[in-house]
Backbone as a chain_set.jsonl record, in Angstrom:
{"seq": "MPLTIQLPEEYGYVLVAATSTFFINSLHVVLTSKARKASGLKYPIPYASNELAEKNDLAYKFNCAQRSHANFTENQISFLGALLISGLRFPVAAAAIGGGWALSRVIYAVGYSAGGPQGRMRGSIGSFLCDTILKFMAAYTSISYALGQ", "coords": {"N": [[96.315, 102.306, 94.618], [96.148, 98.73, 94.603], [94.032, 96.838, 92.337], [91.924, 94.18, 92.863], [90.612, 91.541, 91.086], [88.086, 89.308, 91.02], [87.125, 86.573, 89.628], [83.833, 85.914, 88.325], [81.681, 83.196, 89.22], [80.247, 82.072, 87.147], [82.025, 82.636, 84.963], [83.125, 80.788, 83.549], [81.409, 80.289, 81.351], [81.617, 82.407, 79.778], [84.242, 82.052, 78.775], [83.875, 79.564, 77.336], [82.263, 80.716, 75.311], [84.002, 82.344, 74.187], [85.997, 80.574, 73.26], [84.701, 79.138, 71.286], [84.792, 80.717, 69.122], [87.387, 80.065, 68.128], [87.071, 77.632, 66.758], [85.148, 78.486, 64.842], [86.72, 80.086, 63.344], [88.477, 78.018, 62.201], [86.464, 76.665, 60.668], [86.256, 78.685, 58.748], [88.857, 78.554, 57.625], [88.333, 76.039, 56.416], [86.268, 76.187, 54.613], [87.255, 78.214, 52.973], [89.71, 76.971, 52.008], [88.423, 74.904, 50.546], [87.292, 76.302, 48.548], [89.218, 77.546, 47.354], [90.659, 75.35, 46.226], [88.771, 74.361, 44.412], [88.671, 76.499, 42.751], [91.081, 76.525, 41.493], [93.021, 78.34, 41.972], [96.504, 79.127, 43.008], [98.37, 79.144, 46.008], [100.687, 81.828, 46.502], [98.501, 83.331, 45.897], [96.209, 85.782, 46.967], [93.677, 86.63, 46.199], [91.279, 86.316, 43.472], [91.663, 87.882, 40.426], [89.692, 90.738, 39.431], [88.795, 90.357, 36.695], [89.037, 87.744, 36.417], [87.31, 86.771, 38.291], [84.849, 87.697, 37.289], [84.378, 86.265, 35.004], [84.613, 83.579, 36.02], [82.876, 81.631, 37.937], [83.759, 79.923, 40.071], [86.083, 81.238, 40.901], [85.08, 83.614, 41.741], [83.589, 82.774, 44.016], [85.598, 81.821, 45.512], [86.836, 84.318, 46.178], [84.851, 85.4, 47.772], [84.665, 83.557, 49.967], [87.279, 83.854, 50.96], [87.071, 86.698, 51.699], [85.079, 86.855, 53.405], [86.539, 85.273, 55.385], [88.52, 86.934, 56.134], [87.089, 89.054, 57.148], [86.125, 88.074, 59.337], [88.32, 87.595, 60.892], [89.126, 90.365, 61.289], [87.215, 91.162, 62.876], [86.966, 89.501, 65.09], [89.01, 90.146, 67.172], [88.441, 92.39, 68.512], [85.872, 91.695, 69.405], [86.291, 89.576, 71.114], [87.745, 90.811, 73.105], [85.823, 92.646, 74.098], [83.979, 90.832, 74.901], [85.227, 89.332, 76.987], [85.745, 91.36, 78.923], [83.221, 92.463, 79.414], [82.197, 90.05, 80.442], [83.217, 90.001, 83.046], [81.573, 91.538, 84.841], [79.1, 90.877, 83.943], [78.683, 88.069, 83.466], [76.809, 85.697, 82.475], [75.015, 87.141, 80.73], [76.854, 88.26, 78.921], [78.154, 85.828, 78.033], [75.869, 84.686, 76.765], [75.126, 86.609, 74.773], [77.666, 86.447, 73.556], [77.558, 83.855, 72.569], [75.487, 84.28, 70.762], [76.644, 86.042, 68.77], [78.632, 84.314, 68.051], [77.224, 82.312, 66.738], [75.897, 83.836, 64.609], [77.959, 84.583, 63.2], [78.738, 82.137, 62.098], [76.746, 81.805, 60.334], [77.0, 83.922, 58.662], [79.431, 83.301, 57.615], [78.96, 80.856, 56.097], [76.79, 81.698, 54.447], [77.885, 83.873, 53.03], [80.07, 82.615, 51.788], [78.752, 80.742, 50.197], [76.704, 82.076, 48.76], [77.523, 84.602, 48.035], [77.97, 88.105, 48.538], [75.242, 89.006, 49.185], [74.418, 86.899, 50.563], [75.489, 87.068, 53.089], [73.982, 88.716, 54.762], [71.994, 88.13, 56.798], [73.52, 86.911, 58.872], [75.347, 89.17, 59.257], [73.814, 91.085, 60.397], [72.861, 90.032, 62.841], [75.5, 89.5, 64.141], [76.492, 92.104, 64.35], [74.657, 93.437, 65.899], [74.984, 92.042, 68.463], [77.535, 92.423, 68.82], [77.789, 95.188, 69.164], [76.2, 95.5, 71.433], [77.897, 94.177, 73.271], [80.017, 95.692, 73.272], [79.105, 97.99, 74.521], [78.581, 97.097, 76.962], [81.002, 96.291, 77.902], [82.233, 98.782, 77.835], [80.72, 99.912, 80.099], [81.435, 98.137, 82.186], [84.318, 98.554, 82.234], [84.39, 101.185, 83.004], [83.155, 101.345, 85.413], [84.892, 99.686, 86.859], [87.056, 101.462, 86.801], [86.205, 103.476, 88.326], [85.943, 102.287, 90.786], [83.944, 100.82, 91.542]], "CA": [[95.892, 100.926, 95.419], [95.822, 97.617, 93.568], [92.537, 96.404, 92.104], [91.936, 92.734, 92.804], [89.465, 91.165, 90.253], [87.767, 87.954, 91.394], [86.1, 86.218, 88.484], [82.479, 85.403, 88.964], [81.508, 81.719, 89.203], [79.901, 81.806, 85.917], [82.837, 83.105, 84.101], [83.465, 79.897, 82.575], [80.558, 80.415, 80.237], [82.35, 83.41, 78.802], [85.341, 81.311, 78.158], [83.258, 78.655, 76.262], [81.836, 81.406, 74.241], [85.305, 82.798, 73.498], [86.696, 79.337, 72.712], [83.983, 78.741, 70.147], [85.419, 81.405, 67.987], [88.603, 79.423, 67.59], [86.553, 76.818, 65.792], [84.755, 79.331, 63.724], [88.127, 80.448, 62.442], [88.648, 76.686, 61.532], [85.408, 76.543, 59.789], [86.62, 79.644, 57.663], [89.868, 77.696, 56.768], [87.823, 74.752, 55.48], [85.671, 76.901, 53.515], [88.26, 78.939, 51.956], [90.515, 75.993, 51.236], [87.59, 74.153, 49.435], [86.95, 77.259, 47.456], [90.548, 77.759, 46.566], [90.891, 74.161, 45.479], [87.824, 74.299, 43.4], [88.949, 77.557, 41.634], [92.388, 76.288, 40.852], [94.179, 79.419, 42.342], [97.361, 78.647, 43.828], [99.198, 79.921, 46.94], [100.28, 82.738, 47.585], [97.573, 84.327, 45.367], [95.164, 85.992, 48.0], [92.33, 86.809, 45.587], [91.188, 86.197, 41.932], [91.446, 89.261, 39.815], [88.305, 91.092, 39.079], [88.527, 90.003, 35.353], [88.894, 86.387, 36.331], [86.212, 86.469, 39.192], [83.846, 88.004, 36.549], [84.202, 85.169, 34.256], [84.846, 82.236, 36.591], [82.059, 81.712, 39.229], [84.457, 79.415, 41.294], [87.017, 82.076, 41.387], [84.221, 84.617, 42.503], [83.045, 82.16, 45.245], [86.884, 81.888, 46.45], [86.906, 85.569, 46.694], [83.777, 85.698, 48.737], [85.012, 82.822, 51.156], [88.38, 84.675, 51.418], [86.673, 87.826, 52.292], [84.449, 86.268, 54.635], [87.57, 84.845, 56.674], [89.235, 88.36, 56.491], [86.203, 89.927, 57.934], [86.06, 87.362, 60.745], [89.718, 87.942, 61.624], [89.065, 91.762, 61.673], [86.306, 91.293, 64.103], [87.278, 88.625, 66.155], [90.039, 90.586, 68.296], [87.621, 93.44, 69.473], [84.746, 90.894, 69.933], [86.971, 88.968, 72.259], [88.064, 91.93, 74.146], [84.388, 93.204, 74.569], [83.357, 89.498, 75.737], [86.035, 89.2, 78.241], [85.7, 92.52, 79.763], [81.982, 92.456, 79.855], [81.925, 89.035, 81.213], [83.694, 90.334, 84.469], [80.404, 91.951, 85.567], [77.709, 90.215, 83.507], [79.033, 86.685, 82.696], [75.726, 85.077, 81.772], [74.603, 87.852, 79.512], [77.938, 88.163, 78.071], [78.131, 84.459, 77.382], [74.664, 84.4, 75.794], [75.325, 87.466, 73.621], [78.738, 85.967, 72.756], [76.959, 82.715, 71.723], [74.6, 84.846, 69.584], [77.667, 86.468, 67.896], [79.238, 83.092, 67.304], [76.144, 81.71, 65.679], [75.686, 84.783, 63.505], [79.31, 84.437, 62.405], [78.631, 80.865, 61.196], [75.689, 82.019, 59.213], [77.668, 84.76, 57.929], [80.383, 82.554, 56.935], [78.264, 79.796, 55.229], [76.077, 82.397, 53.535], [78.842, 84.615, 52.077], [80.843, 81.604, 50.952], [77.893, 80.097, 49.201], [75.753, 83.004, 48.018], [78.176, 85.902, 47.656], [77.833, 89.409, 49.414], [73.906, 89.024, 49.713], [74.465, 85.612, 51.483], [76.011, 87.455, 54.439], [73.277, 89.668, 55.4], [71.372, 87.573, 57.956], [74.669, 86.743, 59.8], [75.979, 90.294, 59.571], [72.96, 91.679, 61.283], [73.018, 89.396, 64.263], [76.746, 89.725, 64.707], [76.571, 93.565, 64.536], [73.734, 93.849, 67.17], [75.695, 91.458, 69.548], [79.023, 93.084, 68.808], [77.632, 96.492, 69.691], [75.893, 95.413, 72.957], [78.972, 93.553, 74.146], [80.872, 96.818, 73.408], [78.685, 98.92, 75.505], [78.549, 96.42, 78.262], [82.459, 96.303, 78.155], [82.468, 100.149, 78.313], [80.069, 100.132, 81.411], [82.273, 97.421, 83.171], [85.496, 99.197, 82.463], [84.189, 102.616, 83.76], [82.702, 100.884, 86.789], [86.155, 99.364, 87.678], [87.907, 102.67, 86.889], [85.675, 104.473, 89.377], [86.19, 101.686, 91.937], [82.346, 100.413, 91.757]], "C": [[95.692, 100.083, 94.343], [94.313, 97.272, 93.488], [92.74, 94.916, 92.069], [90.55, 92.408, 91.964], [89.163, 89.57, 90.613], [86.712, 87.627, 90.214], [84.968, 85.451, 89.014], [82.444, 83.919, 88.593], [81.098, 81.348, 87.859], [80.647, 82.174, 84.705], [83.298, 82.156, 82.975], [82.524, 79.79, 81.154], [80.995, 81.311, 79.23], [83.394, 82.858, 78.14], [85.027, 80.349, 77.21], [82.864, 79.509, 75.153], [82.898, 81.992, 73.375], [85.996, 81.721, 72.798], [85.98, 79.013, 71.423], [84.394, 79.685, 68.905], [86.605, 80.856, 67.408], [88.118, 78.452, 66.527], [85.776, 77.531, 64.622], [85.78, 79.82, 62.792], [88.401, 79.156, 61.666], [87.807, 76.496, 60.497], [85.734, 77.5, 58.469], [87.811, 79.022, 56.731], [89.352, 76.716, 55.962], [87.105, 75.495, 54.345], [86.353, 77.634, 52.453], [89.165, 77.955, 51.33], [89.75, 75.301, 50.22], [87.5, 75.101, 48.267], [88.158, 77.501, 46.597], [90.943, 76.552, 45.702], [90.198, 74.165, 44.207], [88.095, 75.272, 42.196], [90.213, 77.385, 40.934], [93.423, 77.409, 41.236], [95.078, 78.797, 43.319], [97.861, 79.518, 44.811], [100.323, 80.743, 46.121], [99.181, 83.695, 46.97], [96.449, 84.534, 46.35], [93.846, 86.209, 47.189], [92.423, 86.679, 44.098], [91.105, 87.657, 41.577], [90.047, 89.427, 39.467], [87.926, 90.458, 37.679], [88.16, 88.414, 35.502], [87.437, 86.016, 37.114], [85.035, 86.731, 38.27], [83.391, 86.957, 35.663], [83.991, 83.757, 34.803], [83.925, 82.326, 38.006], [82.901, 80.999, 40.439], [85.459, 80.424, 41.959], [86.27, 83.207, 42.241], [83.839, 84.064, 43.891], [84.471, 82.063, 46.125], [87.002, 83.21, 46.867], [85.974, 85.829, 47.931], [84.175, 84.882, 50.03], [86.278, 83.508, 51.704], [87.99, 85.936, 52.092], [85.944, 87.689, 53.433], [85.477, 86.081, 55.915], [88.247, 86.128, 57.035], [88.439, 89.019, 57.49], [86.016, 89.384, 59.307], [87.355, 87.757, 61.465], [89.651, 89.414, 62.049], [88.363, 91.882, 62.842], [86.44, 90.549, 65.149], [88.036, 89.36, 67.473], [89.018, 91.423, 69.199], [86.51, 92.644, 69.899], [85.229, 90.126, 71.203], [87.196, 89.914, 73.362], [86.741, 92.325, 74.82], [83.812, 91.946, 75.402], [83.887, 89.431, 76.991], [85.87, 90.156, 79.386], [84.332, 92.507, 80.375], [81.607, 91.319, 80.756], [82.361, 89.05, 82.759], [82.419, 90.784, 85.196], [79.092, 91.245, 85.165], [78.144, 88.972, 82.751], [78.085, 85.949, 82.109], [75.347, 85.709, 80.674], [75.595, 87.829, 78.587], [78.149, 86.873, 77.309], [77.08, 84.294, 76.352], [74.744, 85.191, 74.594], [76.602, 86.973, 72.674], [78.394, 84.879, 71.846], [76.198, 83.242, 70.502], [75.585, 85.29, 68.455], [78.365, 85.389, 67.246], [78.361, 82.358, 66.161], [76.011, 82.453, 64.508], [76.884, 84.666, 62.666], [79.31, 83.207, 61.465], [77.77, 81.115, 60.137], [76.201, 83.02, 58.342], [78.735, 84.113, 57.144], [79.871, 81.717, 55.822], [77.465, 80.611, 54.141], [76.941, 83.281, 52.596], [79.527, 83.673, 51.16], [80.039, 81.007, 50.001], [77.205, 80.902, 48.335], [76.376, 84.342, 47.611], [77.768, 87.131, 48.756], [76.104, 89.361, 49.857], [73.658, 87.873, 50.66], [74.721, 85.86, 52.919], [75.115, 88.185, 55.32], [72.579, 89.228, 56.67], [72.411, 87.506, 59.108], [75.229, 88.1, 60.173], [75.066, 91.216, 60.674], [73.077, 91.314, 62.626], [74.369, 89.66, 64.857], [77.056, 91.259, 64.914], [75.977, 93.933, 65.8], [74.551, 93.333, 68.411], [76.961, 92.054, 69.837], [78.766, 94.564, 69.653], [77.206, 96.483, 71.123], [76.834, 94.985, 73.773], [79.863, 94.828, 74.408], [80.418, 97.888, 74.497], [78.666, 98.4, 77.093], [80.019, 96.366, 78.752], [82.689, 97.81, 78.663], [81.977, 100.38, 79.812], [81.068, 99.444, 82.277], [83.66, 98.085, 83.311], [85.366, 100.575, 83.432], [83.892, 102.042, 85.287], [83.9, 100.424, 87.557], [87.095, 100.5, 87.819], [87.392, 103.6, 88.014], [85.473, 103.617, 90.741], [84.607, 101.113, 92.47], [82.392, 98.917, 91.69]], "O": [[95.18, 100.462, 93.29], [93.525, 97.41, 94.424], [93.607, 94.417, 91.351], [89.512, 93.017, 92.221], [90.04, 88.721, 90.455], [85.708, 88.287, 89.949], [85.024, 84.583, 89.886], [83.167, 83.492, 87.692], [81.575, 80.317, 87.386], [80.144, 82.095, 83.584], [83.711, 82.478, 81.861], [82.918, 79.285, 80.103], [80.828, 81.111, 78.026], [83.537, 83.119, 76.946], [85.788, 80.203, 76.254], [83.1, 79.092, 74.019], [82.806, 82.137, 72.156], [86.574, 81.982, 71.743], [86.664, 78.616, 70.48], [84.266, 79.265, 67.755], [86.877, 81.133, 66.24], [88.707, 78.433, 65.446], [85.848, 77.06, 63.488], [85.608, 79.916, 61.577], [88.552, 79.263, 60.449], [88.276, 76.17, 59.406], [85.498, 77.113, 57.325], [87.801, 78.971, 55.501], [89.847, 76.502, 54.856], [87.459, 75.317, 53.179], [86.04, 77.637, 51.262], [89.4, 78.083, 50.128], [90.252, 75.076, 49.12], [87.628, 74.693, 47.113], [88.127, 77.633, 45.374], [91.483, 76.703, 44.606], [90.759, 74.021, 43.121], [87.86, 75.026, 41.014], [90.448, 78.002, 39.895], [94.578, 77.351, 40.816], [94.689, 78.104, 44.259], [97.821, 80.718, 44.535], [100.795, 80.237, 45.104], [98.978, 84.782, 47.511], [95.731, 83.568, 46.605], [92.844, 85.83, 47.794], [93.48, 86.893, 43.506], [90.575, 88.504, 42.296], [89.294, 88.481, 39.236], [86.773, 90.052, 37.53], [87.235, 87.88, 34.89], [86.622, 85.197, 36.69], [84.105, 85.943, 38.44], [82.191, 86.72, 35.524], [83.339, 82.899, 34.208], [84.261, 83.001, 38.98], [82.781, 81.392, 41.6], [85.672, 80.503, 43.169], [86.763, 83.658, 43.275], [83.776, 84.833, 44.851], [84.427, 82.222, 47.345], [87.304, 83.332, 48.054], [86.366, 86.408, 48.944], [84.046, 85.442, 51.118], [86.315, 83.726, 52.915], [88.625, 86.234, 53.104], [86.175, 88.388, 54.42], [85.343, 86.538, 57.05], [88.518, 86.356, 58.214], [88.919, 89.491, 58.521], [85.786, 90.097, 60.283], [87.323, 88.224, 62.604], [90.113, 89.7, 63.153], [88.761, 92.589, 63.768], [85.998, 90.969, 66.218], [87.666, 89.144, 68.627], [88.812, 91.175, 70.387], [86.116, 93.0, 71.009], [84.542, 90.1, 72.224], [86.778, 89.679, 74.495], [86.643, 92.309, 76.047], [83.241, 92.117, 76.479], [83.19, 89.46, 78.005], [85.86, 89.825, 80.571], [84.176, 92.533, 81.596], [80.837, 91.489, 81.701], [81.921, 88.239, 83.574], [82.277, 90.275, 86.307], [78.16, 91.07, 85.949], [77.975, 88.869, 81.536], [78.464, 85.424, 81.062], [75.279, 85.078, 79.619], [75.34, 87.417, 77.455], [78.301, 86.862, 76.087], [77.322, 83.839, 75.234], [74.504, 84.694, 73.494], [76.632, 87.045, 71.446], [78.746, 84.829, 70.668], [76.276, 82.709, 69.395], [75.366, 84.938, 67.296], [78.686, 85.451, 66.059], [78.713, 81.962, 65.049], [75.999, 81.876, 63.421], [76.765, 84.654, 61.441], [79.764, 83.214, 60.32], [78.034, 80.651, 59.028], [75.805, 82.969, 57.178], [78.875, 84.454, 55.97], [80.319, 81.862, 54.685], [77.489, 80.198, 52.982], [76.633, 83.357, 51.407], [79.579, 83.862, 49.945], [80.566, 80.715, 48.928], [77.058, 80.529, 47.17], [75.75, 85.117, 46.888], [77.224, 86.816, 49.815], [75.837, 89.751, 50.994], [72.74, 87.925, 51.479], [74.324, 85.125, 53.823], [75.386, 88.308, 56.515], [72.603, 90.014, 57.617], [72.155, 88.015, 60.199], [75.593, 88.253, 61.339], [75.548, 91.891, 61.583], [73.356, 92.129, 63.505], [74.42, 90.031, 66.029], [77.943, 91.548, 65.717], [76.562, 94.591, 66.66], [74.787, 94.119, 69.329], [77.402, 92.17, 70.98], [79.457, 94.938, 70.6], [77.688, 97.258, 71.949], [76.773, 95.295, 74.963], [80.374, 95.043, 75.507], [81.203, 98.518, 75.205], [78.719, 99.085, 78.114], [80.232, 96.395, 79.964], [83.245, 98.04, 79.736], [82.696, 100.943, 80.637], [81.594, 100.142, 83.144], [84.151, 98.175, 84.436], [86.108, 100.882, 84.366], [84.56, 102.462, 86.233], [83.999, 100.691, 88.754], [87.856, 100.572, 88.784], [88.146, 104.411, 88.552], [84.916, 104.142, 91.706], [84.268, 101.04, 93.651], [81.357, 98.262, 91.814]]}, "num_chains": 1, "name": "protein.A"}
């Protein structure tokens, strides 16, 4: 039997939260590009060597910005999936939690790029909590749909 899914009226909020992550990715591009230029590392070098990063603070900061960007792209896909699925049943809550994740990821990006690994801690705690909650909400939503509820 086919399953018809009707989007909740408030699902637009979920889409706004999802769309915000595209701009966070652009922020990462700007932060990483500025750090690359300041460090003098040319493309296609993905990271400064450990030896260079230990001696050159600008190379170290580039590595931090690059790692922050990589971590964002590693987490964005599963976040978007959890957000879009959980928003089918809980659109306002999912959008609010998604907004919290997005704000936490901005704090993470700026903190890690400027202050190294310790600078990412506040943003990582918030994004982890929001991500975990959304994943449980998505699991509940998925199981509910699978059981026809």
